[in-house]
N, C-alpha and C positions, 0 to 999 in steps of 0.2 A: 612681543605682542600680548603674551599671556599676562604680564604684570602691569598692563595699562600704559606702557611707554610706546611712543611712536618713533619711527626712524627719522633721520634728518631730512630725507627727501620730501616727506609730507610737509614739514615746516617751510622748506624752500618753495614748494608749490603754493602754499598759502601766501608767502611773502611776495611772490611774483604776481599773484592775483590782486593783492591789495595795491601793489605798485602800479599795475596796469589800470586799476580803477581810478587812481588819482590822476594819472596822465590823461585818460579818456574823459574824465569828468571836467577838466579845465578846458578842453578843446571841443566840448560837445556843442557849445553855442556857435562856434565858428562855422562848422560844416555839418550838415545833418548826415547821420550814418545809419545804416541798416542795422537793426537790432533783432535779436532772437528772443522772443518772449519766453521766459522761464516760469515754471510753476512755482507758486509761493510755498513756503515751508508748511503753512497751515493746510494747504490743499493736498499735500503729498500723503500718500497712504503709508501707513507704518509697515516697514518691511517685515517679512516673515521671520528672518533670522536677525534678532536684535543684537546678537553678539558680534556680528560682522560689521556693525556701524559704530563709528566714533564721532560724537558731536562736540565741536569746539566753538566756544563763544568768545569773540574778541570785541573789545570796546572800541568804537569809532566815533568818539564824541566830537572831534574836530570836523568830522564830515557828517554830523547828524542832522544839520540843517538842510542838507541837500535833499532834493526830492527823490522819490523812488525811481523815477525814470532815469535820473542821473547816476544812481547807484547800480543800475542794471549792467550786466556784463555786455560790452560791445564787441563786435566782430568786424574786422576790417574787410574791405571789399576783396582783398586778395585771398583771404581765407574763405570767402563765400563759395568760390568755385571748387574747393577741395571736396573730395568725397568723404562722408562720415556716416556713422550709424546713429540713430536716435538714442540707442541704449547707452552710448558713451557719454551723452550729456545728462543722463539721469543719475550717473554715479556721483557727480559733484554738482551740487545745487547751492547757489548763494543768492539769497533774497533778503533785503533789510527788513527788519521788523519795525513796528511803530515806535519803539523806544530808542532807535538809533543804533542798535547793536547788530552785528553781522554774524549770522549763523551759517556755518559750513558743515556739511555732512559728508564724510569720506567713507567709502566702502572699502573695508580692509580685507574683504574676501578676495581670493585669487581671481584674476580676470579669466573669463571664459571666452575663448575665441569662437565666434560663430562659424560653423562649417559652411563654406560657400561652395556650391556646386560649380565645377568647371564646365563651361559650355563648349563643347567641341564643335567643329565645323559641320559634321554630318550627324552627330548624336547617336551613332551606331558603330559597333565594333566591326572592322573589316571582315573578320572571320564570320561573324553572324550575318553580315550582308552577303557574303559568298555562300553561306549555307542556305539562306533564303532563296537565292537565285537558283542554286542546284535543286532545292526542294520544289521550286516553281517548275523547273524543267521536268523533273520526275513526275510531278502531278499532271503535266500536259500529256506525257507519254501514257500514263496510267488511264487518264480519261479517254484519250483517243482509242486505246486498245479496248476499253470497256464498251464504247459505242460501236467499235468495229465488230466486237463479238455479238452485241445486240442486233446489229444489222444482219449478221449471218443467221441469227435465229429468225429474223423477219423473212428470210428467204426459204424457210421450211415449207415445202410444197403441201404437206398434210395440214399444217396450220393455216396456210393460205386458203386451201380448199374449204376448210371448216368455217373460217370467218367470212369468206365470200358468200356463203349461203345466207348470211344475215342481210345481204343487200336486196332490196325489193327489185322486181323485174323492171319496173318502169325507170327506177333510178339507174339500174345497170345499163339500160339502153341509152340513157342520156349521157352517161359517162363516155360514150363513144359516138359522138354526133358526126354526121357526114359533113364533108367540107363544103362550105358555101362559096362557090367561085365568085359570085358577084360581090359579096360582103363577108369576108372571113370573120369579122367581129361577131357575127351571129352565131357561128360555131363556138367561138370562145365564150359567148354569153350562155349558151346551153351547158357548156362544161362547168362554168362557175355556178350556175343554178343547181346542177346535179351534185357538185361538191358540197354546197350549202345544205342541201337536203340530206346528204349522206352524213354530214357532221352532226346534224340534229338527231338523226336516227341512231348514230353511234352513242351519243351522250345519253340517250334514253336507255340503251341496252347496258352500257358499262357505267357502274357507279363508282365515283371517286371516294377515296378514303383520305380526308383532309385533317384528321385528328392528329396524326404524327407524320407530317409530310417530310420533315427533315430526317427523322430516323429511318424512314423508308427509302428516301432518295440518296442522301449523302452526296448531293451534287451541287449544293450551294456553296458559295465562297465563305470560308471561315477566316478568323484572325489567326495571327501567329501564336497566340497563347493556347489555341485549341487544335493545332494541326496534329500534334503527336498524341493527343488524348481522345481522338475520335475513333469510334468503332462502328463497324457496319456488318450487317448480316450477309452471308453469301447467298446468291440467287443462282440456282442451276437452271438448265433448260427444262427440266421436269417441273420445277417451281414456276418457271415462266409460263409454261402451258397451263398450269393449274389456275393462274390468274384469269385466263379466258374461259376456263370451265365454269368458274364461279362468277365471271364477269364483274369482278370487284378488285380494285387495287389502287396504287398511287398514280400520280399524274404521268410520270415518265412511262409506266407500263401501258397506260391508256393510249399515249401517242404512238408507241411502238406497235401496239395491236392495230391501230388505225392504219399505219403504214403497211402492215402485213395484209390487211383487208384490201387496200388499194392495189397492191401488187397482185393479189389474187384475182382482182378484177381486170388485170391486164394493163394498168396504168404505170407509167414510168415515175415512180414516187421515190423521193429521197428522204432519209432520216437526218434531220439537222440537229446539231447539238452545240450549245453555247458553253464552252469550257470555262469553268469557274475555279481556276487555280488561285492559290493565295497571291496577294499582291506583293511582288518582290520589291517594288518601289516604296513600300511602307517602311519608314525608318523609325517608327514608334517603338519604344522599349516597353515591353509588357512585364511588369514586376509580379503581377498576379493574374490569375485567370478571370476573364470577364464573363459573367453569366449573361447570356443573351438568348432570345428565342425568336423564332420566325412568326410573323403574323400572317393572317390569311390574305392580307393585301399583297404579299409577295407573289401570290399566284397570278396577279394581273400581268406579270411579265414572265413568260415561261422560260424553262431551260431547254426543253425539247419541243420541236414542232416539225412539220413535214413540208415538202415542196412537191408539186406536180408539174410535169412538163407539158406546156401548151404547144402542140405542134402547129397550131394555126397562127398564133402570134409570135412564135419562136422565142418564148421566154418562160421563166419559171413562175408558178403561182404559189404563194405562201398560204398555208392553211394552219391556223392555230385553233385547236379544239379544246384547250384547257384554260388558258389565261384570258385573252381578249375575246376568243371565240369569233375570229374574223377570218376573212379570205381577202387577200390583197395582192395587187401587182405592184411591187415596190418600184418607185421611180427615183426619188431623191431622198426620202426619209421614211423609215419604217416605223410603224406603231408598236413594234415589239421591243424596241430599244428602251431600256429602263431610264426613266427620267426622275430626278430628285435624289437627294442625299440618302433618304431612308431606303429606297429600293436598291440604289447602287452600292450600298454598304455590304450586301451579301449576294448581289446579282449584277456584276459589272461585265458588260459585254465587251470583250476584247478579241476572243478567238471564236469564230463560228465555222464549224466543220460540217460538211455534208457528205453522207454515205449513200451511194445509189445501189440499185439491185444487181449491178454487175461488178461489185466489190471495188467500186471507184471511190476515191477519197479526194476531197478538194476543199480548200479554204475559201469560203464565200463571205468573209467578214466585210468586204467592200459593199455588199448589197444592203446590209442591215445597220452599219455604223455610219452615221452622217458625217462626223468629223474624224475620220479614221487617220488621215495624215496630219491633221492640225493638232488634235487633242489626244486621241487614244494611242497614237504611235509610241508615245513615251511609256505607256503602260505595257507594251508588248516586248517580248524578248527579242523580236526581230529588229529592234532599233540598232543592234550591233551587227556588223557585217558577218562576222564568224558565226554568231548564234543564229543569224538568219539562214545561213547555209545549213546549219544543223536542223533547224525547223523545217526547211524545205526537204531535206533528206528523210526526215521522219515521215512526212506526208507521202513522199515518193515510195517509201517502203510499204506503206499501207495501201497504196493505189495499185490495184491488180489489173487494170484495164488500160488500153491504149487511148490516145486522144481521138476524139470524133468531132463532128460538126457542132454538136451542142456546146462543146467547150469553146469553139471559135465564136459562136454567138455570145456566149457569156463573157469572154474576154473583151469583146467590143463594148459590151455594156459597162464593164468595169472601167475601161478607159474613159468613157463619157462621164462616169461618176467622179473620177479623179479630176477631170477638168471642171466639173460643176461645183466641186467642193470649194474652189476659190483660194484666195490668198489669206494666210493667217492674219489675225488682228492684233498680235502682240509680238514683241521681240523674242520672247521665250519660245513661242511656238514656231517661229520662222527659222530659228537656229537649227542647222543640220536638217532642214526640210528637203525631201527628195526631189521636189519640183521647183521650188523658189529659193532665192538667195538674195541677200543684200550685198552691196559692194564692199562694205566694211567687214563682212564675214568671210571674204575670200581668203584662201590660204596664201602662204608666201610664194608658192609656185603656180598660182592660178591667176588668170587674167581674163577679162571679158573680150569677146570678139570685137573686131573693129566694126563700128556702126551698129552695135547691139542696141536694141530699143527696149526700154523698160515696159513691163507688162502690167504695172500697177503701182500704187503708192501705199505706204504705211504711215499713219499718223501717230505720233508719239503723244501719249497722254501726260504731258508735263506742262511746265509754265511756257515753254517756247512754242508748243504745238507745231513742231516742225514736221515736214513730210520727207520720208525716205523712199527712194526709188527701189522698186523690187524688180529683179531680173529673173529670167528663166534659167534653170540649170543647163539647158541645152546650149546656152550662149557662153558657157564657161569653158575655157581651154586650160588644160594642165600642161605645164612646161617642165622639161627635165634637162639635165646636163647631157653632154655628148657621151660620157661614160655610161650613164644609165641607159641611154638609147642603144648603145653597143651591147649591153647586157641583155637587151630585149631583141637582139638580132637586127638592129637598124643602125644605119650610119647617116651622117649629115650629108645633105646635098651640096653640090658646088655652089658657093655663094650664099649659103644659108644665113638667114638673119635671125638674131635672137630677139625675144620679146621682153625678157626679164634678166636681171643680174642678181646673183645671190652671193653673199660674202661667206667664205669658208675660212676656217682657221688652219694655218699651216703649222703643224706641230714641230717640223724641223727648224724652220726659221722663226717661229713664234710670232707670226704676223698674220694679217687677214688678206685674202686675195679675192678678187671678183671672179665669180664663175658664171658663165653665160648659160641661160636656159632657153631651150628651143621647143617649139610645138611639134606635134606629130606630122604636120604637113610639110615641115622643113627637113624631113628624114626620108630615107628609102631603105629597102631591104639590103642586107649585106650580101655582096656577091663574092663567094670564096674564090681563092686562087686555084688554078688548074694544077694537076699533077705533072711533074716534069717528065721528060722523055724517058729517062732512066728509071722511072718509078718512084722517085723521091717525092715524098709528101711535103708540101710547103708548111713551114712552122714559123712561129714568131721569134722575138729576140731571145726568149728563154728556152727555146727548143721544144715548145709545146704548140698545140693547135687549140684555138678557142672554139668550143662547140656549145654555145648557150641555147641555140635553137636548131631544129632539124635542118633548116635551109643553109646553115653555116658549114655543113659538111661538103668537101669538094666533090665535084661530079665524078662518078665512077668509083667512089669510095664508100665505106660503110663504117659505122661506129659500133664497136663491140665493147659492151660494158660488163666487166667481170674482174674480180680481184686478181685472178690468175692470167688475165689477158696479156699483161706486159711480159711475164715469164714465158708464156706460150709463144708469143711473137719472137722473143729472143731465141728460143730453142729452134724455131723454124728458120730463123735468119732471113726473115722477109722485111721489106721496108715498112716501117710503121711510125706513127707519131703519137705521143701521149696526149690524150684528150682532157682538157680542162673544162668541166661542165658546171662549175660554180666555185664558190668560196666558202670557207668555214672560218668562224671567228673564235679565237681562243682568248685566254685571260691576258690582260695587259693590252687590250685593243690591238692584238696582232691578227693579221688577216693572212691566211694561207690558201693557195689554190687547191681545189678539190679535183684530184685526178681519179676518174672512175673507170677508165677504159683506154682503148687505143683506136686509132683510125687506120684502116688498111684498105687496100684495093679489093674490089668485089671478088676477084679470082682467088684470093687467099682466105676468104671468109670460112668456107667449109673446112679447110684444113686447120684453121685456127680454132674453130669450135670443137673439132675432134680432139685436138691436143688439150684444150681446156677441160673437156670432159675426162680425159685420161688423168690429168693432174688432180682433178677433184676426186676421182676414184682412188688415186694413189694416196692423197691426203687422208681420205677416210680409212683406207687400209692401214696406213701408218698409225693413225690414231687408235684403231682397233688393236693393232699389234702391240703398241705401247701399253694399252690397257691390259692385254693378256699377260705381258711380261710383269707388269706390276702385280697382277693377281697371283702369278706363279711364284714371284719372289715372296709374297705374303704366305703362300702355302709352304714354301721352303723354310721360312722362318718358323712357322707353326710346327712343322715336322721336327725341326731341330729342338725346339722347346719340349715337345712331347718325348723325344728320345732321352733328353737330359732328365726329365722327370721320371721316365720309366727306369732309367739306370739308378737314380737316387732311391726310388721305391724298392728296387730289387736289392740294393746294398744296405739301406738303412731302415726300410720299412715305411709304412704310411704314418705320417704325423697326425695325431688326433687333435681335437679341439682343445683338450686339457693340457697339451704340451708334452705328453708322454709318448714315447715311441713304442710301437707294437709291431711284431713280426708279421710278415705277409703270409708266409707259409704256415701250415699247421704244425702241431707239436711233433708229429711223426717225422717230419722232414727237417727238424732243427739240426740234427747231427749232420745230415748231408749238406745243409746250407753252411754250417760252420766249417766243415772240411773244404767245401768248394771255395768259401771266402778266404780261408787260410792259404790255399794253393794259389788263388788269384793274387793275394797280397804278396806272396813270395815272388811270383812272376813279375808283378808290377814293380816290386822293390828292385829287382834286377834291372828292369827296363828303365825305370824312372830315376835311378840313382839313389835309392834308399828313401824315397818320400814315404811319409806315414799315410795310413789309410784315411780316407775322407776327402771331401772336395770334389772338384771336377777332374775327370780322368780323360786323358787324350788316348782314345782307343780307336779301333776300327769301326767302320760304319755299322757292321753287323752287331757289335756288342754295345753300342751307345757312345755317348760323349759328343764332342764337337765334330761336326761333319764338315769336311772341306767342301768348298763350292765346286759345283760341277764344271764351271768355266775354267777353274784353275787346273782341274784334272785334264780337261780337254786340251788346254794350252801345253801342259807338260807332255801329254801324249803326242801332240803335234811336234814339239821340239825334239822328242826322241826319235820319232819316225816321220820325218818330213816327206812330203810328196814331191818327187822330182818332176819338173816340167819337161815336156817333150821338146824336141829340137825346134819346132816351128811355133811354139807357144811360150809366152812370157809368164813367169810366176806372178800370180796376183792373189791376194788374200780373199777367201770366199767367206764373207761375213754372213750371208744368208744361211749357208750350211752350218756355220758355227752356232748361230742362234737356234736353228732347228734342232741341232744335236743337243744343245743345252736344254731346250724345252723337252725333248724326248727323255733325257736323263732324269730330269726332275719328275716327269710323269711316271717313268719306270720305278724311280725310287719311292714315290708315293704309293704305287701299287704294291711294291715289295713290303713296305711298312704295314699296309693293310693286311697282307697275307700273314705277316709275323704276329700282328695283334690277334687275328682270327685264330691262328694255331695255338697261341698262348691261352686264349679264352676257351678253346676246345679241350686242351690238356688239363688245365686246372684253373680255378678261379682266383689265381694269385694277382693277376693284373687288374688294377683298379684305377680309373681315371677320375681325378678331382681337379677342380679349377684352382688355379693358384690364388 
């Protein structure tokens, strides 16, 4: 390419283009074909890199009389459906000039493949999705605990007494009107008027700071790009009281102070909080942080408000003193629910939690969310059954009071709201709906009741405009196999009729079989067999007894679940049966029964429990004894190493870091050490058969060297002087005494070694301990 020559592939490409032009030019008059208009060479812009383009001019005189339309490149109808990029057609452009010549421009630069983004089904990594769900749950707990603590501060008696003094006497009397027996609505009317007057009086006293509402609250919903970058200032109880000393603060503090004042006046007021956790259903990938700020319009829909119990109308009155500044008795739709995309972007009503003066916590989302089951349910973590249990458990942990009549009235109101919400208007909303279902959405083991009537219709917004019948969830029956019902402690009735059949795969024969499914009304509780006269407990074919539910235990028997129960029953030699309480699944699709205890008669239960406790104590004692032996063996090994090192130090001196040996004793005792070492060498030479000095010496325990194990000494002593059994007693090895003797020997040996080391250190400073 550097010397101006082209490869053969380019000329083949040009030849094919000319040949195709001749063929298409002759048949152009027969059938009209779709053509792609190409830009002329004069209209093309000059490329930036002229070196990458090669221009070739070819004479086409025999085709010069043809019109420009006939010389244009034609494309067949088959190629029209293929996918292509417009950039591919700009690389090769052929358009005839006025003089009948064909100009072809070829881009010799390497082709650059455009990077195409692969669109996944969800658009979000599963790990990120799981992180967002966990973060959502953590934020729920954090916000609940935050409001729970603020509710505790609202119960402070001193603060209530101070704020209640702000209420005028006339307003205070109207907050507790007498009950009108003829028309209770009059009493309710007086209460509403008093609350409205008190709201206006409070707003005059307490000044809101709206300049930095987000920085002061940190309660609005944020996007996932700002979750970990958000900081907030800590507010203590001392700071909380200081707000009401200055009577100036943010919106949430104003609502909490108003609740404190109402409680100080003797009203049953609740602090309501709309939790604004990040949306875990948001699958948008944030590559960079989005800068956004709250507007004053967001204050139209509050995060905090309060409720006052109306004992005359038996319902809660909603009071909003910050946003709408309204007092309403919510029937079917609340004015506090955010409407519009702008407001719901940072204030999405999904979880509304109320905290009362008796440390009660309750979810009251049903009162304020109009389409809770149809629309908002998908945005809540409670759409999953397991996560719903987690959510209810969190609320129960924060609820410190028992159920009362006010809760009963409120539950009745919530049921009416669920009925008034109606049937969803789309297939997406009705799927997995808790109250309504379509026949096509039923599971494989579900069927409608015989004679079930539809409760409404759903019109599809498509060309057919068909109507689908909607049924109530109460009319759906779940059917299961006989094996599943037996696991639930139920058996089939005589002559039970199945409603469905389900095909299962038989792995042994590699074919499919039909399995019958029965509803619950075709089953009954399992009646266990009675114990035999001789006390034998009835078992199944495998020698076990199935105890999946408490009523499957035979009459007069008891289930004792413990890992040592089988061993204890065998030691007592009482009649028992191994209890199978479930199944465990292992690798390779293998199912094994789970035996967790035994079934015995009631008269043996106390003795069995006593033996089990004894076995547990023995196991703990054995484990402790093994641990002690392991520790003593470690000490014995350490003593052996110390004695060997002490002997080496006495014989050869301490080895310095430089590798030179130096004597341990002073210069005055050199002669005595030499004489002593010579005498020892003579003695050792006689005993060891003429070994030279140095190395490890086998000597007595007092002088150092390798120490024989105490157990070996004890065994030798027992062999030399065996204990003769008496006439009426059989000889039997006493392992406990042997182990005790071994332990005492090791302890005595360790104490003796400590005394030797202490005596050596008192006499002279020759003994030095260094780590190996």
